[in-house]
All heavy atoms as a GROMACS GRO file, in nm:
protein
  453
    1MET      N    1  11.500  12.616   9.186
    1MET     CA    2  11.616  12.549   9.126
    1MET      C    3  11.707  12.505   9.232
    1MET      O    4  11.756  12.396   9.237
    1MET     CB    5  11.679  12.650   9.041
    1MET     CG    6  11.815  12.608   8.982
    1MET     SD    7  11.788  12.508   8.836
    1MET     CE    8  11.940  12.487   8.774
    2LEU      N    9  11.731  12.591   9.334
    2LEU     CA   10  11.818  12.550   9.447
    2LEU      C   11  11.759  12.445   9.531
    2LEU      O   12  11.834  12.355   9.574
    2LEU     CB   13  11.847  12.676   9.534
    2LEU     CG   14  11.944  12.655   9.656
    2LEU    CD1   15  12.073  12.608   9.602
    2LEU    CD2   16  11.953  12.777   9.736
    3LYS      N   17  11.626  12.441   9.542
    3LYS     CA   18  11.558  12.339   9.612
    3LYS      C   19  11.587  12.201   9.543
    3LYS      O   20  11.611  12.105   9.621
    3LYS     CB   21  11.407  12.377   9.621
    3LYS     CG   22  11.328  12.272   9.699
    3LYS     CD   23  11.186  12.311   9.706
    3LYS     CE   24  11.105  12.221   9.782
    3LYS     NZ   25  10.953  12.250   9.792
    4ASN      N   26  11.569  12.197   9.410
    4ASN     CA   27  11.598  12.074   9.337
    4ASN      C   28  11.747  12.027   9.355
    4ASN      O   29  11.764  11.904   9.362
    4ASN     CB   30  11.556  12.096   9.188
    4ASN     CG   31  11.407  12.097   9.177
    4ASN    OD1   32  11.331  12.057   9.259
    4ASN    ND2   33  11.364  12.159   9.063
    5ILE      N   34  11.837  12.124   9.340
    5ILE     CA   35  11.979  12.075   9.363
    5ILE      C   36  12.001  12.026   9.498
    5ILE      O   37  12.074  11.921   9.509
    5ILE     CB   38  12.066  12.206   9.334
    5ILE    CG1   39  12.061  12.254   9.189
    5ILE    CG2   40  12.214  12.177   9.373
    5ILE    CD1   41  12.132  12.384   9.161
    6LEU      N   42  11.949  12.084   9.599
    6LEU     CA   43  11.965  12.031   9.740
    6LEU      C   44  11.901  11.895   9.758
    6LEU      O   45  11.958  11.807   9.822
    6LEU     CB   46  11.912  12.129   9.838
    6LEU     CG   47  11.998  12.260   9.859
    6LEU    CD1   48  11.923  12.358   9.951
    6LEU    CD2   49  12.135  12.232   9.903
    7LEU      N   50  11.787  11.889   9.698
    7LEU     CA   51  11.716  11.757   9.710
    7LEU      C   52  11.802  11.642   9.636
    7LEU      O   53  11.811  11.534   9.694
    7LEU     CB   54  11.574  11.762   9.646
    7LEU     CG   55  11.497  11.634   9.646
    7LEU    CD1   56  11.464  11.584   9.794
    7LEU    CD2   57  11.357  11.656   9.569
    8ASN      N   58  11.844  11.669   9.518
    8ASN     CA   59  11.923  11.569   9.443
    8ASN      C   60  12.055  11.532   9.519
    8ASN      O   61  12.089  11.425   9.526
    8ASN     CB   62  11.950  11.616   9.302
    8ASN     CG   63  11.827  11.614   9.223
    8ASN    OD1   64  11.729  11.538   9.242
    8ASN    ND2   65  11.825  11.701   9.119
    9PHE      N   66  12.111  11.634   9.574
    9PHE     CA   67  12.239  11.618   9.646
    9PHE      C   68  12.213  11.530   9.770
    9PHE      O   69  12.283  11.438   9.803
    9PHE     CB   70  12.298  11.748   9.690
    9PHE     CG   71  12.425  11.725   9.788
    9PHE    CD1   72  12.546  11.685   9.732
    9PHE    CD2   73  12.415  11.748   9.922
    9PHE    CE1   74  12.656  11.665   9.809
    9PHE    CE2   75  12.524  11.729  10.001
    9PHE     CZ   76  12.641  11.685   9.946
   10THR      N   77  12.110  11.562   9.837
   10THR     CA   78  12.067  11.485   9.958
   10THR      C   79  12.042  11.333   9.921
   10THR      O   80  12.083  11.239   9.993
   10THR     CB   81  11.942  11.539  10.026
   10THR    OG1   82  11.966  11.670  10.055
   10THR    CG2   83  11.900  11.468  10.156
   11LEU      N   84  11.976  11.309   9.816
   11LEU     CA   85  11.939  11.174   9.774
   11LEU      C   86  12.058  11.099   9.734
   11LEU      O   87  12.065  10.980   9.750
   11LEU     CB   88  11.831  11.181   9.657
   11LEU     CG   89  11.691  11.226   9.695
   11LEU    CD1   90  11.606  11.231   9.569
   11LEU    CD2   91  11.631  11.131   9.797
   12LEU      N   92  12.159  11.169   9.663
   12LEU     CA   93  12.272  11.104   9.618
   12LEU      C   94  12.379  11.082   9.729
   12LEU      O   95  12.448  10.980   9.736
   12LEU     CB   96  12.340  11.184   9.510
   12LEU     CG   97  12.263  11.189   9.380
   12LEU    CD1   98  12.322  11.278   9.275
   12LEU    CD2   99  12.255  11.044   9.314
   13ALA      N  100  12.381  11.173   9.828
   13ALA     CA  101  12.483  11.170   9.937
   13ALA      C  102  12.446  11.086  10.052
   13ALA      O  103  12.535  11.034  10.122
   13ALA     CB  104  12.506  11.316   9.980
   14THR      N  105  12.325  11.063  10.077
   14THR     CA  106  12.272  10.977  10.194
   14THR      C  107  12.334  10.852  10.206
   14THR      O  108  12.389  10.814  10.311
   14THR     CB  109  12.119  10.978  10.194
   14THR    OG1  110  12.069  11.121  10.199
   14THR    CG2  111  12.073  10.910  10.320
   15PRO      N  112  12.334  10.772  10.101
   15PRO     CA  113  12.400  10.632  10.116
   15PRO      C  114  12.545  10.644  10.160
   15PRO      O  115  12.591  10.565  10.241
   15PRO     CB  116  12.372  10.568   9.987
   15PRO     CG  117  12.271  10.638   9.922
   15PRO     CD  118  12.276  10.780   9.970
   16PHE      N  119  12.620  10.738  10.104
   16PHE     CA  120  12.761  10.745  10.122
   16PHE      C  121  12.784  10.793  10.261
   16PHE      O  122  12.879  10.754  10.333
   16PHE     CB  123  12.824  10.836  10.026
   16PHE     CG  124  12.814  10.781   9.884
   16PHE    CD1  125  12.739  10.839   9.790
   16PHE    CD2  126  12.881  10.665   9.847
   16PHE    CE1  127  12.729  10.793   9.663
   16PHE    CE2  128  12.880  10.615   9.720
   16PHE     CZ  129  12.807  10.679   9.625
   17ILE      N  130  12.708  10.891  10.308
   17ILE     CA  131  12.720  10.950  10.452
   17ILE      C  132  12.683  10.829  10.554
   17ILE      O  133  12.753  10.817  10.644
   17ILE     CB  134  12.631  11.066  10.469
   17ILE    CG1  135  12.681  11.184  10.379
   17ILE    CG2  136  12.626  11.106  10.613
   17ILE    CD1  137  12.593  11.299  10.373
   18SER      N  138  12.586  10.756  10.526
   18SER     CA  139  12.546  10.652  10.612
   18SER      C  140  12.654  10.545  10.623
   18SER      O  141  12.674  10.487  10.725
   18SER     CB  142  12.413  10.595  10.582
   18SER     OG  143  12.408  10.536  10.455
   19LEU      N  144  12.720  10.512  10.507
   19LEU     CA  145  12.828  10.422  10.508
   19LEU      C  146  12.948  10.472  10.593
   19LEU      O  147  13.021  10.393  10.656
   19LEU     CB  148  12.860  10.387  10.369
   19LEU     CG  149  12.778  10.293  10.288
   19LEU    CD1  150  12.828  10.285  10.138
   19LEU    CD2  151  12.764  10.159  10.355
   20ALA      N  152  12.971  10.598  10.582
   20ALA     CA  153  13.081  10.654  10.656
   20ALA      C  154  13.065  10.648  10.811
   20ALA      O  155  13.169  10.633  10.878
   20ALA     CB  156  13.102  10.798  10.617
   21PHE      N  157  12.938  10.651  10.854
   21PHE     CA  158  12.920  10.651  10.992
   21PHE      C  159  12.871  10.509  11.046
   21PHE      O  160  12.849  10.493  11.166
   21PHE     CB  161  12.815  10.754  11.030
   21PHE     CG  162  12.862  10.894  11.021
   21PHE    CD1  163  12.819  10.973  10.910
   21PHE    CD2  164  12.954  10.944  11.110
   21PHE    CE1  165  12.871  11.099  10.898
   21PHE    CE2  166  13.002  11.075  11.102
   21PHE     CZ  167  12.961  11.156  10.992
   22ALA      N  168  12.861  10.413  10.959
   22ALA     CA  169  12.811  10.287  10.992
   22ALA      C  170  12.925  10.213  11.065
   22ALA      O  171  13.041  10.213  11.036
   22ALA     CB  172  12.763  10.204  10.873
   23ASP      N  173  12.880  10.124  11.167
   23ASP     CA  174  12.975  10.042  11.231
   23ASP      C  175  12.985   9.908  11.155
   23ASP      O  176  12.895   9.832  11.146
   23ASP     CB  177  12.934  10.019  11.370
   23ASP     CG  178  13.029   9.933  11.458
   23ASP    OD1  179  13.138   9.918  11.416
   23ASP    OD2  180  12.982   9.884  11.563
   24GLY      N  181  13.095   9.881  11.098
   24GLY     CA  182  13.118   9.762  11.010
   24GLY      C  183  13.113   9.634  11.087
   24GLY      O  184  13.099   9.530  11.023
   25LYS      N  185  13.110   9.636  11.213
   25LYS     CA  186  13.103   9.501  11.292
   25LYS      C  187  12.962   9.432  11.278
   25LYS      O  188  12.960   9.313  11.290
   25LYS     CB  189  13.132   9.531  11.434
   25LYS     CG  190  13.278   9.579  11.454
   25LYS     CD  191  13.302   9.612  11.600
   25LYS     CE  192  13.435   9.679  11.623
   25LYS     NZ  193  13.455   9.714  11.759
   26GLU      N  194  12.859   9.506  11.261
   26GLU     CA  195  12.731   9.455  11.258
   26GLU      C  196  12.679   9.412  11.120
   26GLU      O  197  12.582   9.348  11.099
   26GLU     CB  198  12.626   9.545  11.320
   26GLU     CG  199  12.654   9.578  11.468
   26GLU     CD  200  12.547   9.674  11.519
   26GLU    OE1  201  12.440   9.689  11.450
   26GLU    OE2  202  12.565   9.727  11.622
   27ILE      N  203  12.758   9.450  11.017
   27ILE     CA  204  12.719   9.423  10.880
   27ILE      C  205  12.783   9.286  10.835
   27ILE      O  206  12.911   9.277  10.832
   27ILE     CB  207  12.766   9.536  10.777
   27ILE    CG1  208  12.708   9.669  10.832
   27ILE    CG2  209  12.723   9.500  10.633
   27ILE    CD1  210  12.754   9.787  10.750
   28PRO      N  211  12.698   9.183  10.806
   28PRO     CA  212  12.759   9.061  10.764
   28PRO      C  213  12.820   9.075  10.625
   28PRO      O  214  12.781   9.154  10.535
   28PRO     CB  215  12.640   8.968  10.764
   28PRO     CG  216  12.529   9.050  10.739
   28PRO     CD  217  12.556   9.185  10.808
   29ALA      N  218  12.918   8.983  10.588
   29ALA     CA  219  12.996   8.986  10.462
   29ALA      C  220  12.888   8.937  10.353
   29ALA      O  221  12.897   8.976  10.243
   29ALA     CB  222  13.109   8.901  10.465
   30VAL      N  223  12.810   8.843  10.388
   30VAL     CA  224  12.709   8.782  10.291
   30VAL      C  225  12.571   8.776  10.353
   30VAL      O  226  12.555   8.778  10.478
   30VAL     CB  227  12.760   8.643  10.239
   30VAL    CG1  228  12.888   8.650  10.170
   30VAL    CG2  229  12.771   8.546  10.360
   31ILE      N  230  12.474   8.755  10.277
   31ILE     CA  231  12.338   8.736  10.322
   31ILE      C  232  12.326   8.583  10.358
   31ILE      O  233  12.363   8.496  10.280
   31ILE     CB  234  12.235   8.769  10.218
   31ILE    CG1  235  12.238   8.919  10.186
   31ILE    CG2  236  12.092   8.728  10.266
   31ILE    CD1  237  12.142   8.959  10.072
   32GLN      N  238  12.271   8.559  10.480
   32GLN     CA  239  12.256   8.420  10.526
   32GLN      C  240  12.119   8.380  10.492
   32GLN      O  241  12.020   8.426  10.559
   32GLN     CB  242  12.290   8.412  10.671
   32GLN     CG  243  12.424   8.442  10.712
   32GLN     CD  244  12.454   8.445  10.855
   32GLN    OE1  245  12.358   8.425  10.938
   32GLN    NE2  246  12.575   8.463  10.897
   33TRP      N  247  12.102   8.300  10.394
   33TRP     CA  248  11.970   8.250  10.349
   33TRP      C  249  11.925   8.148  10.434
   33TRP      O  250  11.992   8.048  10.460
   33TRP     CB  251  11.980   8.209  10.201
   33TRP     CG  252  12.012   8.317  10.105
   33TRP    CD1  253  12.140   8.334  10.052
   33TRP    CD2  254  11.926   8.423  10.061
   33TRP    NE1  255  12.140   8.454   9.977
   33TRP    CE2  256  12.011   8.502   9.975
   33TRP    CE3  257  11.794   8.451  10.075
   33TRP    CZ2  258  11.965   8.614   9.907
   33TRP    CZ3  259  11.757   8.568  10.008
   33TRP    CH2  260  11.832   8.643   9.937
   34GLU      N  261  11.790   8.152  10.469
   34GLU     CA  262  11.730   8.039  10.548
   34GLU      C  263  11.653   7.954  10.448
   34GLU      O  264  11.608   8.002  10.343
   34GLU     CB  265  11.629   8.104  10.655
   34GLU     CG  266  11.689   8.192  10.748
   34GLU     CD  267  11.801   8.129  10.839
   34GLU    OE1  268  11.805   8.020  10.856
   34GLU    OE2  269  11.894   8.213  10.870
   35LYS      N  270  11.632   7.823  10.488
   35LYS     CA  271  11.567   7.732  10.400
   35LYS      C  272  11.414   7.748  10.399
   35LYS      O  273  11.342   7.722  10.304
   35LYS     CB  274  11.610   7.587  10.430
   35LYS     CG  275  11.753   7.561  10.417
   35LYS     CD  276  11.791   7.564  10.279
   35LYS     CE  277  11.944   7.526  10.266
   35LYS     NZ  278  11.997   7.537  10.130
   36GLY      N  279  11.355   7.777  10.516
   36GLY     CA  280  11.215   7.786  10.530
   36GLY      C  281  11.171   7.923  10.578
   36GLY      O  282  11.235   7.981  10.654
   37LEU      N  283  11.042   7.952  10.542
   37LEU     CA  284  10.988   8.088  10.588
   37LEU      C  285  10.963   8.083  10.736
   37LEU      O  286  10.994   8.183  10.811
   37LEU     CB  287  10.858   8.109  10.519
   37LEU     CG  288  10.788   8.246  10.552
   37LEU    CD1  289  10.871   8.362  10.524
   37LEU    CD2  290  10.650   8.251  10.481
   38ASP      N  291  10.914   7.978  10.794
   38ASP     CA  292  10.896   7.966  10.941
   38ASP      C  293  11.028   7.988  11.019
   38ASP      O  294  11.030   8.061  11.119
   38ASP     CB  295  10.832   7.834  10.987
   38ASP     CG  296  10.688   7.826  10.920
   38ASP    OD1  297  10.630   7.930  10.897
   38ASP    OD2  298  10.646   7.709  10.904
   39GLU      N  299  11.134   7.923  10.971
   39GLU     CA  300  11.265   7.944  11.038
   39GLU      C  301  11.308   8.093  11.028
   39GLU      O  302  11.368   8.144  11.130
   39GLU     CB  303  11.364   7.853  10.976
   39GLU     CG  304  11.500   7.860  11.026
   39GLU     CD  305  11.594   7.759  10.954
   39GLU    OE1  306  11.554   7.682  10.877
   39GLU    OE2  307  11.711   7.776  10.987
   40ALA      N  308  11.284   8.148  10.908
   40ALA     CA  309  11.331   8.285  10.881
   40ALA      C  310  11.255   8.387  10.970
   40ALA      O  311  11.310   8.480  11.031
   40ALA     CB  312  11.318   8.324  10.738
   41ILE      N  313  11.122   8.364  10.987
   41ILE     CA  314  11.036   8.448  11.076
   41ILE      C  315  11.081   8.439  11.216
   41ILE      O  316  11.093   8.542  11.285
   41ILE     CB  317  10.893   8.413  11.054
   41ILE    CG1  318  10.850   8.463  10.912
   41ILE    CG2  319  10.803   8.491  11.161
   41ILE    CD1  320  10.704   8.418  10.874
   42ALA      N  321  11.104   8.311  11.263
   42ALA     CA  322  11.151   8.291  11.406
   42ALA      C  323  11.281   8.367  11.428
   42ALA      O  324  11.297   8.432  11.528
   42ALA     CB  325  11.150   8.150  11.440
   43LYS      N  326  11.371   8.353  11.341
   43LYS     CA  327  11.507   8.412  11.360
   43LYS      C  328  11.500   8.564  11.354
   43LYS      O  329  11.561   8.630  11.423
   43LYS     CB  330  11.601   8.358  11.246
   43LYS     CG  331  11.740   8.384  11.278
   43LYS     CD  332  11.823   8.316  11.166
   43LYS     CE  333  11.961   8.286  11.226
   43LYS     NZ  334  12.043   8.216  11.125
   44ALA      N  335  11.410   8.619  11.258
   44ALA     CA  336  11.384   8.766  11.252
   44ALA      C  337  11.334   8.821  11.382
   44ALA      O  338  11.364   8.933  11.420
   44ALA     CB  339  11.309   8.800  11.135
   45LYS      N  340  11.242   8.742  11.439
   45LYS     CA  341  11.170   8.794  11.559
   45LYS      C  342  11.273   8.801  11.678
   45LYS      O  343  11.277   8.897  11.762
   45LYS     CB  344  11.060   8.703  11.596
   45LYS     CG  345  10.938   8.728  11.512
   45LYS     CD  346  10.818   8.644  11.564
   45LYS     CE  347  10.694   8.670  11.473
   45LYS     NZ  348  10.580   8.580  11.516
   46THR      N  349  11.364   8.699  11.678
   46THR     CA  350  11.458   8.695  11.797
   46THR      C  351  11.568   8.801  11.777
   46THR      O  352  11.611   8.857  11.876
   46THR     CB  353  11.517   8.561  11.815
   46THR    OG1  354  11.583   8.518  11.697
   46THR    CG2  355  11.416   8.451  11.847
   47THR      N  356  11.612   8.822  11.651
   47THR     CA  357  11.716   8.920  11.628
   47THR      C  358  11.670   9.061  11.610
   47THR      O  359  11.744   9.159  11.609
   47THR     CB  360  11.800   8.872  11.512
   47THR    OG1  361  11.724   8.870  11.393
   47THR    CG2  362  11.861   8.746  11.537
   48GLY      N  363  11.536   9.076  11.577
   48GLY     CA  364  11.487   9.214  11.547
   48GLY      C  365  11.529   9.264  11.411
   48GLY      O  366  11.521   9.382  11.391
   49LYS      N  367  11.564   9.170  11.313
   49LYS     CA  368  11.604   9.214  11.183
   49LYS      C  369  11.497   9.188  11.084
   49LYS      O  370  11.410   9.100  11.110
   49LYS     CB  371  11.731   9.139  11.143
   49LYS     CG  372  11.849   9.176  11.228
   49LYS     CD  373  11.976   9.100  11.182
   49LYS     CE  374  12.088   9.136  11.261
   49LYS     NZ  375  12.208   9.052  11.220
   50PRO      N  376  11.484   9.266  10.975
   50PRO     CA  377  11.378   9.240  10.875
   50PRO      C  378  11.408   9.114  10.791
   50PRO      O  379  11.518   9.058  10.791
   50PRO     CB  380  11.399   9.365  10.780
   50PRO     CG  381  11.538   9.416  10.798
   50PRO     CD  382  11.574   9.377  10.940
   51ILE      N  383  11.310   9.074  10.716
   51ILE     CA  384  11.321   8.953  10.626
   51ILE      C  385  11.318   9.009  10.475
   51ILE      O  386  11.234   9.092  10.439
   51ILE     CB  387  11.197   8.863  10.652
   51ILE    CG1  388  11.206   8.813  10.788
   51ILE    CG2  389  11.195   8.752  10.555
   51ILE    CD1  390  11.078   8.721  10.825
   52LEU      N  391  11.408   8.950  10.405
   52LEU     CA  392  11.417   8.973  10.259
   52LEU      C  393  11.363   8.840  10.194
   52LEU      O  394  11.428   8.740  10.212
   52LEU     CB  395  11.555   9.003  10.216
   52LEU     CG  396  11.582   9.012  10.065
   52LEU    CD1  397  11.504   9.122  10.003
   52LEU    CD2  398  11.731   9.024  10.040
   53LEU      N  399  11.255   8.850  10.120
   53LEU     CA  400  11.201   8.735  10.055
   53LEU      C  401  11.248   8.732   9.906
   53LEU      O  402  11.237   8.832   9.835
   53LEU     CB  403  11.050   8.745  10.053
   53LEU     CG  404  10.973   8.723  10.190
   53LEU    CD1  405  10.826   8.736  10.172
   53LEU    CD2  406  11.019   8.601  10.257
   54ASP      N  407  11.298   8.614   9.863
   54ASP     CA  408  11.336   8.595   9.730
   54ASP      C  409  11.262   8.478   9.672
   54ASP      O  410  11.273   8.366   9.710
   54ASP     CB  411  11.487   8.565   9.722
   54ASP     CG  412  11.541   8.553   9.586
   54ASP    OD1  413  11.468   8.587   9.497
   54ASP    OD2  414  11.650   8.502   9.565
   55ILE      N  415  11.159   8.520   9.598
   55ILE     CA  416  11.066   8.417   9.540
   55ILE      C  417  11.085   8.385   9.404
   55ILE      O  418  11.099   8.481   9.312
   55ILE     CB  419  10.920   8.466   9.562
   55ILE    CG1  420  10.895   8.496   9.708
   55ILE    CG2  421  10.826   8.358   9.502
   55ILE    CD1  422  10.766   8.561   9.731
   56PHE      N  423  11.103   8.262   9.365
   56PHE     CA  424  11.124   8.223   9.227
   56PHE      C  425  11.048   8.092   9.204
   56PHE      O  426  11.024   8.018   9.289
   56PHE     CB  427  11.268   8.216   9.187
   56PHE     CG  428  11.343   8.106   9.267
   56PHE    CD1  429  11.356   7.971   9.214
   56PHE    CD2  430  11.397   8.135   9.390
   56PHE    CE1  431  11.429   7.880   9.272
   56PHE    CE2  432  11.468   8.035   9.453
   56PHE     CZ  433  11.480   7.906   9.404
   57MET      N  434  11.018   8.072   9.075
   57MET     CA  435  10.939   7.955   9.040
   57MET      C  436  11.028   7.876   8.936
   57MET      O  437  11.080   7.933   8.850
   57MET     CB  438  10.806   7.982   8.974
   57MET     CG  439  10.716   8.058   9.085
   57MET     SD  440  10.564   8.097   9.016
   57MET     CE  441  10.483   7.940   8.994
   58ILE      N  442  11.030   7.737   8.951
   58ILE     CA  443  11.097   7.654   8.861
   58ILE      C  444  10.993   7.578   8.787
   58ILE      O  445  10.910   7.518   8.846
   58ILE     CB  446  11.198   7.564   8.935
   58ILE    CG1  447  11.305   7.641   9.004
   58ILE    CG2  448  11.255   7.467   8.835
   58ILE    CD1  449  11.391   7.558   9.086
   59GLY      N  450  11.004   7.574   8.654
   59GLY     CA  451  10.917   7.489   8.574
   59GLY      C  452  10.795   7.566   8.520
   59GLY      O  453  10.698   7.602   8.520
   0.00000   0.00000   0.00000
């Protein structure tokens, strides 16, 4: 029972703890979307940041 309580507390508290210690200077205010996948991959490689793919179909 105590193990479950500690696990749930850890899962709930982790995002708030990480926000408290995060340096706000590196967090952009908005997501900067790239137009093409090749451009996004090149930019991700140079900056060392991950890629978030948003795929949708029209029609």
